[in-house]
Each structure stands twice: as C-alpha cells, then as structure tokens.
C-alpha positions in Angstrom: -147.4 8.0 -289.5 -146.0 10.7 -287.3 -144.1 10.0 -284.1 -146.3 9.4 -281.1 -145.9 11.8 -278.2 -144.6 10.2 -275.1 -145.1 11.9 -271.7 -142.4 11.6 -269.2 -143.5 12.8 -265.8 -141.3 13.9 -263.0 -140.7 11.2 -260.4 -143.0 12.9 -257.9 -145.8 13.6 -260.4 -148.5 11.0 -260.2 -146.8 8.9 -257.5 -149.4 7.4 -255.2 -152.1 9.6 -256.8 -154.7 7.0 -255.9 -153.4 7.1 -252.3 -153.9 10.8 -251.8 -156.1 11.8 -248.9 -156.1 15.5 -249.4 -159.0 16.7 -251.5 -158.4 19.2 -254.3 -160.9 21.6 -255.8 -161.1 21.9 -259.6 -162.8 24.6 -261.7 -164.2 23.3 -265.1 -165.3 26.1 -267.4 -167.2 25.1 -270.6 -169.7 26.6 -273.0 -173.2 25.7 -274.2 -171.7 23.3 -276.7 -172.0 19.6 -276.0 -169.1 18.7 -278.3 -166.8 20.8 -276.2 -168.1 19.7 -272.7 -168.7 16.0 -273.2 -165.0 14.9 -273.3 -164.5 16.7 -270.0 -167.2 14.7 -268.2 -165.2 11.5 -267.9 -162.3 13.4 -266.4 -164.6 15.1 -263.9 -166.1 11.7 -262.9 -162.6 10.2 -262.4 -161.6 13.1 -260.2 -164.8 12.9 -258.1 -164.3 9.1 -257.7 -160.9 9.8 -256.3 -162.4 12.1 -253.6 -161.8 15.5 -255.2 -164.3 18.4 -255.8 -165.1 19.4 -259.3 -167.1 22.6 -260.0 -168.5 23.4 -263.4 -169.3 26.9 -264.6 -171.7 26.4 -267.6 -175.2 26.9 -268.9 -178.3 25.3 -267.4 -178.8 23.0 -270.4 -175.7 21.1 -269.4 -176.7 20.6 -265.7 -178.0 17.0 -265.9 -174.9 15.6 -267.6 -172.6 17.5 -265.3 -174.3 16.4 -262.1 -174.3 12.8 -263.3 -170.5 12.8 -262.9 -170.8 13.9 -259.2 -169.6 17.4 -260.0 -171.3 20.6 -258.8 -173.1 22.7 -261.4 -172.9 26.5 -261.3 -175.0 28.7 -263.6 -172.8 31.1 -265.7 -175.7 33.6 -266.1 -176.0 33.9 -262.4 -172.3 33.9 -261.7 -171.4 36.6 -264.3 -173.9 39.5 -263.8 -171.5 42.0 -265.3 -172.2 40.4 -268.7 -175.7 39.1 -268.3 -177.6 41.6 -266.2 -179.8 43.6 -268.5 -178.7 41.6 -271.6 -180.2 38.6 -273.4 -178.2 35.4 -273.0 -177.3 33.8 -276.3 -175.6 30.6 -277.4 -172.3 32.3 -276.6 -172.3 34.9 -273.9 -174.7 37.7 -274.6 -173.5 38.3 -278.1 -176.8 39.5 -279.6 -177.1 42.3 -277.0 -173.4 43.3 -277.3 -173.9 43.5 -281.1 -176.7 46.0 -280.6 -174.7 48.0 -278.1 -171.8 48.4 -280.5 -173.8 48.9 -283.7 -173.2 45.5 -285.2 -176.8 44.2 -285.3 -177.3 42.1 -288.5 -173.7 40.7 -288.6 -173.4 36.9 -288.4 -172.6 35.2 -285.2 -169.1 34.2 -286.3 -168.3 37.6 -287.7 -169.4 39.4 -284.5 -167.6 37.0 -282.3 -164.3 37.5 -284.2 -164.5 41.2 -283.1 -166.1 41.0 -279.7 -164.8 37.9 -277.9 -162.4 40.1 -275.8 -165.2 42.5 -274.8 -167.3 39.6 -273.6 -164.4 38.0 -271.7 -163.7 41.3 -269.9 -167.3 41.4 -268.7 -167.1 37.7 -267.6 -163.9 38.2 -265.7 -165.1 39.7 -262.4 -167.8 37.1 -261.8 -165.4 34.3 -262.8 -162.8 35.5 -260.4 -165.3 35.7 -257.5 -166.4 32.2 -258.3 -162.8 30.8 -258.4 -162.3 32.3 -254.9 -165.6 30.9 -253.7 -164.8 27.3 -254.7 -161.2 27.7 -253.6 -160.0 26.4 -257.0 -156.5 24.9 -257.1 -156.5 24.1 -260.9 -158.7 24.7 -263.9 -159.8 22.8 -267.0 -161.4 24.8 -269.7 -162.5 25.0 -273.3 -159.9 27.2 -275.2 -162.0 27.6 -278.4 -164.9 29.6 -276.7 -164.1 30.4 -273.1 -161.3 33.0 -273.4 -162.3 34.4 -270.0 -161.2 31.1 -268.3 -157.4 31.1 -268.8 -157.5 34.9 -268.3 -159.1 34.4 -264.9 -156.7 31.6 -264.1 -153.8 33.9 -264.8 -155.1 36.7 -262.7 -156.0 34.3 -259.9 -152.6 32.6 -260.1 -153.9 29.1 -260.5 -152.7 26.6 -263.1 -154.9 26.0 -266.1 -155.1 23.2 -268.6 -157.0 23.8 -271.9 -159.0 20.9 -273.4 -158.8 21.1 -277.1 -161.6 19.1 -278.6 -160.4 19.2 -282.2 -157.7 17.3 -284.0 -154.8 19.3 -282.6 -153.7 22.9 -283.0 -153.1 22.6 -286.7 -156.8 22.0 -287.5 -158.0 25.4 -286.4 -156.2 27.2 -289.2 -158.1 25.1 -291.8 -161.4 25.3 -289.9 -161.3 29.0 -289.4 -160.2 29.4 -293.0 -163.3 27.6 -294.0 -165.4 29.9 -291.7 -163.9 33.0 -293.3 -164.5 31.6 -296.8 -168.1 31.0 -295.9 -168.4 34.6 -294.7 -166.7 35.9 -297.9 -163.9 37.4 -295.8 -160.1 37.2 -295.8 -157.8 37.1 -292.8 -156.6 40.6 -293.6 -160.2 41.9 -293.7 -160.9 40.5 -290.2 -157.7 41.9 -288.9 -158.5 45.3 -290.4 -161.9 45.3 -288.8 -160.4 44.4 -285.4 -157.9 47.2 -285.8 -160.6 49.7 -286.7 -162.9 48.7 -283.9 -162.3 51.3 -281.1 -164.3 49.3 -278.6 -161.8 46.4 -278.9 -158.8 48.7 -278.7 -160.2 50.3 -275.5 -161.0 46.8 -274.1 -157.5 45.6 -274.6 -156.1 48.7 -272.9 -158.4 48.2 -269.9 -157.5 44.5 -269.5 -153.8 45.5 -269.5 -154.4 48.3 -267.0 -156.8 46.5 -264.6 -155.4 42.9 -264.7 -152.0 43.2 -266.4 -153.3 41.0 -269.2 -151.5 41.5 -272.5 -153.8 40.8 -275.5 -153.5 42.1 -279.1 -155.8 42.7 -282.0 -153.8 40.0 -283.9 -154.8 37.3 -281.4 -156.5 34.4 -283.2 -156.1 36.0 -286.6 -152.4 36.4 -287.3 -151.6 33.6 -287.5 -155.1 32.3 -288.1 -156.3 29.7 -285.7 -153.6 30.3 -283.0 -155.5 30.7 -279.7 -154.4 33.1 -277.0 -156.4 30.9 -274.6 -154.1 28.0 -275.3 -150.9 30.1 -275.0 -152.1 31.5 -271.6 -152.7 28.0 -270.3 -150.1 25.9 -268.5 -150.6 23.2 -271.2 -153.2 22.0 -273.6 -154.7 18.5 -273.6 -155.9 17.3 -277.0 -158.6 14.7 -277.6 -156.9 12.9 -280.4 -153.8 10.8 -281.0 -150.8 12.5 -282.6 -150.9 10.3 -285.6 -154.4 11.6 -286.3 -153.6 15.2 -285.6 -153.9 17.8 -288.3 -150.5 19.2 -289.4 -149.5 22.7 -288.3 -148.2 25.3 -290.8 -144.8 26.8 -290.1 -146.5 30.0 -288.9 -148.8 28.2 -286.4 -145.9 25.9 -285.2 -143.7 28.9 -284.6 -146.5 30.7 -282.6 -146.9 27.7 -280.3 -143.1 27.3 -279.7 -142.6 26.3 -276.1 -146.2 25.4 -275.4 -147.0 21.7 -274.5 -149.7 19.8 -276.3 -150.5 16.4 -274.7 -152.3 14.0 -277.0 -154.8 12.0 -274.9 -156.7 10.0 -277.5 -160.5 9.7 -277.0 -161.9 10.4 -273.6 -164.5 7.7 -273.1 -166.9 7.8 -270.2 -168.3 4.8 -268.3 -171.2 2.8 -269.9 -174.5 4.4 -269.2 -173.1 7.9 -268.5 -175.2 10.9 -269.3 -174.0 13.2 -272.1 -174.9 16.8 -273.0 -177.4 16.8 -275.8 -178.6 19.0 -278.6 -178.4 22.8 -278.8 -181.8 24.1 -278.0 -181.3 27.7 -276.8 -184.3 27.7 -274.5 -183.4 25.6 -271.4 -187.1 24.6 -271.0 -187.0 22.9 -274.4 -183.6 21.3 -273.8 -184.7 18.2 -271.9 -186.4 15.7 -274.1 -187.5 12.1 -273.9 -184.4 10.0 -273.2 -184.8 6.8 -275.2 -181.4 5.4 -274.2 -182.9 2.2 -272.6 -185.1 1.4 -275.6 -182.3 2.1 -278.1 -179.8 -0.1 -276.2 -182.3 -3.0 -275.9 -183.1 -2.8 -279.6 -179.3 -2.8 -280.4 -178.6 -5.8 -278.1 -181.5 -7.7 -279.6 -180.4 -7.0 -283.1 -176.8 -8.1 -282.4 -178.0 -11.3 -280.8 -180.2 -12.0 -283.9 -177.3 -11.3 -286.3 -179.0 -8.2 -287.8 -176.9 -5.3 -289.1 -177.0 -2.1 -286.9 -176.8 1.3 -288.6 -176.2 4.3 -286.4 -177.1 7.8 -287.8 -176.3 11.0 -285.9 -175.4 14.3 -287.5 -174.4 16.2 -284.3 -175.9 18.7 -282.0 -175.1 22.0 -283.7 -176.6 21.5 -287.1 -179.8 20.0 -285.6 -179.9 22.8 -283.0 -180.7 26.5 -282.9 -177.3 27.9 -283.9 -177.9 31.0 -286.0 -175.0 30.4 -288.4 -174.8 26.6 -288.5 -178.0 25.2 -287.1 -181.3 23.8 -288.4 -182.5 26.8 -290.4 -179.1 28.2 -291.3 -177.4 28.4 -294.7 -173.9 29.7 -295.5 -173.6 33.2 -296.7 -171.1 34.0 -299.4 -170.6 37.7 -300.5 -173.9 38.6 -298.8 -175.9 35.8 -300.5 -177.3 32.6 -299.0 -176.0 29.5 -300.7 -176.1 25.7 -300.4 -178.6 23.6 -298.5 -179.8 24.4 -295.0 -179.0 22.4 -291.8 -182.5 20.9 -292.0 -182.2 20.0 -295.7 -178.8 18.3 -295.2 -180.0 16.3 -292.2 -183.3 15.2 -293.8 -181.5 14.2 -297.1 -179.0 12.1 -295.2 -181.6 10.5 -292.9 -183.7 9.6 -296.0 -180.7 8.1 -297.7 -180.2 5.8 -294.7 -183.9 4.9 -294.9 -183.6 4.3 -298.7 -180.6 1.9 -298.3 -181.5 0.0 -295.1 -185.3 0.5 -294.8 -187.6 -2.6 -294.9 -191.3 -3.0 -295.1 -191.3 -4.8 -291.8 -189.2 -4.9 -288.7 -188.3 -8.6 -289.1 -185.3 -10.5 -287.8 -183.7 -10.2 -291.2 -184.0 -6.5 -291.5 -181.2 -4.0 -290.4 -181.8 -1.9 -287.4 -181.6 1.8 -288.1 -181.0 4.0 -285.1 -181.3 7.7 -285.8 -180.6 10.6 -283.5 -182.8 13.5 -284.7 -181.9 16.3 -282.3 -184.4 18.6 -280.6 -186.4 20.1 -283.5 -190.2 19.4 -283.6 -190.3 19.1 -287.4 -187.3 16.8 -287.7 -189.1 14.1 -289.6 -191.6 16.3 -291.4 -192.0 15.1 -295.0 -189.9 11.9 -294.5 -190.9 8.3 -294.9 -189.6 6.4 -291.9 -189.5 2.6 -292.4 -190.7 0.2 -289.6 -187.2 -1.0 -288.9 -186.0 2.5 -287.9 -185.9 3.8 -284.4 -185.8 7.6 -284.3 -185.2 9.7 -281.1 -184.1 13.2 -280.2 -181.0 11.7 -278.5 -179.2 8.3 -278.5 -176.5 6.9 -276.2 -173.9 7.1 -279.0 -170.9 5.8 -277.2 -172.8 2.9 -275.6 -174.2 1.9 -279.0 -170.8 2.1 -280.6 -169.5 -0.2 -277.9 -172.2 -2.8 -278.6 -171.2 -2.9 -282.2 -172.3 -0.9 -285.2 -171.9 -1.9 -288.9 -171.7 1.7 -290.2 -171.9 5.1 -288.6 -173.5 7.9 -290.7 -172.0 11.0 -289.0 -171.3 14.7 -289.4 -167.6 14.0 -288.6 -167.4 16.1 -285.4 -164.2 15.4 -283.5 -165.9 13.5 -280.7 -168.0 11.3 -282.9 -165.0 10.7 -285.2 -162.7 9.6 -282.4 -165.4 7.5 -280.6 -166.1 5.6 -283.8 -162.4 5.0 -284.5 -161.8 3.8 -281.0 -164.5 1.1 -281.5 -163.3 0.2 -285.1 -166.6 1.4 -286.8 -166.4 2.5 -290.5 -167.9 5.8 -291.4 -169.9 7.8 -294.0 -169.3 11.4 -293.2 -171.7 14.2 -294.1 -169.8 17.3 -292.8 -171.5 20.5 -292.0 -168.8 23.1 -291.1 -165.6 24.0 -289.2 -163.4 20.9 -288.6 -165.9 18.4 -289.9 -164.8 18.6 -293.6 -161.2 18.0 -292.5 -162.3 14.9 -290.6 -164.3 13.8 -293.5 -161.3 14.0 -295.8 -159.3 12.2 -293.1 -161.8 9.3 -293.1 -161.1 8.8 -296.8 -157.3 9.2 -296.5 -157.3 6.6 -293.7 -159.6 4.4 -295.9 -162.0 4.0 -293.0 -165.0 5.6 -294.7 -166.3 7.9 -297.4 -167.4 11.5 -297.4 -170.3 13.4 -298.9 -169.5 17.1 -299.4 -172.2 19.7 -298.6 -173.6 21.4 -301.7 -172.7 25.1 -301.8 -174.3 26.3 -305.1 -176.7 29.2 -305.4 -180.2 28.7 -304.0 -181.8 28.1 -307.4 -180.0 24.7 -307.5 -181.2 23.7 -304.0 -183.9 21.2 -305.0 -181.6 19.4 -307.4 -178.7 19.5 -304.9 -180.8 17.9 -302.2 -181.8 15.1 -304.5 -178.2 14.5 -305.6 -177.0 14.7 -302.0 -179.5 12.0 -300.9 -178.4 9.7 -303.7 -174.6 10.3 -303.1 -175.1 9.5 -299.4 -177.0 6.3 -300.2 -174.3 5.2 -302.6 -171.6 5.8 -300.0 -173.5 3.8 -297.4 -173.8 0.9 -299.8 -170.1 0.9 -300.6 -168.9 1.2 -297.1 -171.1 -1.7 -295.8 -170.3 -3.9 -298.8 -166.5 -3.4 -298.8 -164.9 -5.1 -295.8 -161.7 -3.1 -296.1 -163.3 -0.1 -294.5 -164.0 -2.2 -291.4 -160.5 -3.7 -291.4 -158.9 -0.3 -291.6 -161.1 1.1 -288.8 -160.1 -1.8 -286.6 -156.4 -1.1 -287.2 -157.0 2.5 -286.0 -158.8 1.3 -282.9 -155.8 -0.9 -282.1 -153.4 2.1 -282.4 -155.7 4.3 -280.2 -155.5 1.8 -277.3 -152.0 3.0 -276.6 -153.2 6.5 -275.7 -153.4 7.7 -272.1 -157.1 8.8 -272.2 -159.0 9.7 -269.1 -156.3 8.2 -266.7 -153.6 10.4 -268.1 -155.8 13.5 -268.1 -156.6 12.9 -264.4 -153.0 12.5 -263.5 -152.0 15.7 -265.2 -154.8 17.7 -263.5 -153.8 16.3 -260.1 -150.2 17.3 -260.9 -151.4 20.8 -261.7 -153.3 21.0 -258.4 -150.3 19.8 -256.5 -147.8 22.0 -258.4 -145.9 19.0 -259.6 -144.8 20.8 -262.7 -143.3 21.5 -265.2 -144.1 18.4 -267.1 -141.3 17.1 -269.2 -142.4 16.1 -272.7 -140.4 14.6 -275.5 -140.9 12.8 -278.7 -140.7 9.1 -278.6 -138.6 7.3 -281.2 -140.1 6.6 -284.6 
C-alpha cells in the first residue's frame, strides 16, 4: 500500500473553528451530474450547521437535494444569460446550440466538449462573476471535471477556490479519458490537432487573456491527457478517496501537477436520511419521481431482523438517464460505427441476472430481499420478469441502505458508490459502463473485494448473444461473491482503513481556512 497523506495545518488554521461567530459565505458550483454534486452536500450541511452561508449555482434538477442541506439554490440558466439566452440548455451548458453555431452538429457530446469547453466557460464567466459579487463569496468549492468557469471566475474575483475531485485521484483521469478517446476512435494527437485547427478556440483563448488575464492553452486537458487546468488554477484539490486507493499518476501527469496540493479525504458521507441528487432526466419536470426511501428502508430493516439476505442493485444515474453518449439509449461509437450493448441493454441484463440468482416465487421470510434502483426511464422494466421478493424504484436511499447492511452490491462502479460500499464493508459485483468505472471494477478485483463483468463491445450483429452472455456472467459473479466469505472479509478490512480518513470534518476545516485566509496549508507524506 502507498503512504497515506497526512495533513499538518498551521497552528492558527482550524483553531476554535467551532467557536467562530463570524459567518462566511461560500460559493459551491456544480453541474447537472449527481455523482459530482452528491459528495459536496455533506460539506454544505456541515458549514450551514456551523452558521455559515452556502450558495449553490447549479441546475433546477438538483434543487431539492441542495435545499435539504440548508444551502441556498441559484439557477445557472438564469444566472448565466450570456450563455443560455437564445440557446437550448443541455446536460452540460448549452453544448448543442454551440455545436450548431460552430458547425459541429452531429459530433458526439464528448468530442464537441473537448473542443468547446473554453468557449462555454467564457460565456459563463460574466454571470458567474456577478453572482459571486452578489453573494459576497469568500471561498469557493467546485467541480473541476466539468465546471471550468468556476476556478476561472475565482481567479478573476480574487477568492480562494478548492476543487472537489470525485474520482480516484488525479491519476485516474488519464486512464478514463484514454478510454473515452478509444471509444470515439480518436488519439490524443488527433484531439490536439482539432483544437489547434479550431479558430474559434484560438480566438476564445486570446479573448480570455486580454479581458481577464487568464492564460489558457490548446494543450490544456490533452497534453498530458487528463491534467485539468481547473485543478491547477484552484488553491488546492480535495479528493474523495483515500490515497491507498488512488489511481497512480504517470510521470507526465505527476510532473504537470508539481506544486499542487491534493488532499485525500476518503468518502464524504452525509447524515442518515439526507436527500441526494437523483437520475439524469434532462427535463426538470420529469426529474422528480416517487421517492420510495421510507418503504425501501422499512423493507431492509425487516429483512435484517428476519435474517434474510439483502441485495442492493444500482447502476448509477448516467447510464439510466438521458446522456447522449453514455445514457439509456446510447452505444459506443468506434470508427463511426455503433458497437456493443446500449445502456438499456446493459442495465436490463444486469437486473435480470440479480432476479435470476436471488428471485423467489414468493416474498417469504426465507427469501432474499432484492432492492433495485431503476433510474427515471418509463420503460425500465419492459420485458423483464420481476420476482415477488424484489422491490424496484426509480431511486433508493443508497447510503442509508448500505449502512443498514447489504450482503452484496451490484453496482456500476462509480466513484461514490465504490467508496460508499467500501466504507461499509460491502462486497461488490461491478458492471462498469464508461470513464473511471472500468478502472474501479478492476480495482475491486485487485483488492479482492468483488468481481467485475466487462461491458461487451463487439459489432451490433453480436448484440443478442452478448446480452445473454452478459446476463449469465453477471449471475455467476453474484453467486461467487455471495458464497465466498473472503470477499466480505476483504471489504471489511478496507472499511477499517478508511475510518482513518478525515472526511467531511477535514473538508469543512479546509474550506473555513480558505475563507479566513489561513493558508498556505502545509502538506507532507506520513511515514510508511
């Protein structure tokens, strides 16, 4: 195992933080992506409980979870008219409209974003700066993977900014983006060449330099691949994993981040009963759904009291949502051709596998309880045979269910789900979809806390056979993980190691230090 990162704070930093009477104002900027915003909610709640003001700039679909923390919600579409006025909002910014304006209609979401993120950030900046002034922000927390405009605005406004990296450290993005490019049939050099040849991007970079004294380059995020300018422009980066679980950095990535501080927090777990951001339905009117949290928790408590096994199934919010590249109806595109199984086919095969293994003809006191989070699609269970002992709902209170006790978690392997399960000592079967999920799936096997089932990527003529094989392989993995106690034992060992992480308390102290200018932090490696 790698050395754990110890955080040594200046003597004044964090002293009597609980005793502070002066209220600070914090700006939290996050995207329409529940996996990115959910870890921040516990930090917001902690700051609010200590008497501070937290203001979120985000999309309407996230409002309920944000306001549950006591923070104030602000709508990004209304706040950033320079981007959204006259354009159609999309999952990220107004990408579809910008694609049309710059002649890129038909390109994939990921490919267009690689070329246009700076243009969108430029249009977001004026509204973001007005908003920061309005709320009198003294420090910022933001998502560095999507919200480039946030650290840019913080730099212009002269306020400290912490990025919240919701993946397994800075090293993981090189692998994740390598997988994205492979799925697009592109190389790093091809992406870099497209950025160099895009005059709109060149002009944008020049305007940002002239107007705001911001120095960006066409190489940002591409050379080296996975190094984020948004992290480098932040005061420091908080990471939602422990260092012993972090993905290694290549020499190129490590060199690029020289001098930048990454603080490993471990999992950021909210209080029991806290609301979480849910699935990715683009239309805000469709986003709220029946919250079956109370029913699911009662079923789980009763099952535990009766000695019944509890199986939790959740494949995340993106693959069950409306994302154009990775969602319910999406397939990967390689060299212009669709390949593999769709989001819907992956989810339904995995769900049916759980029903095959644990389903019973009656919901008796001897049968396992299968709790399945379906996401927001109306046709989620179409064509599936759901057994009487399964409870299926668009959303489930995942963290609270893991706290109650789960025998196995069938998951997509997203960073939050991965860390939440490990913190509770729950063994896994991982059905990864994209990005960092295959990396976490491989990590589950290397840690011997679970098994992975790789997503089929063959040409479409093999789809029917691949779906059947995927269902069987997932069922076999579920049987093995539940029958072999070593997976549970190893997961419990990881949970014990994670208890030493600073979590929400450390994140809160750091943000308070930022707001009170008690920096720089002094970081050093602890002994082996």
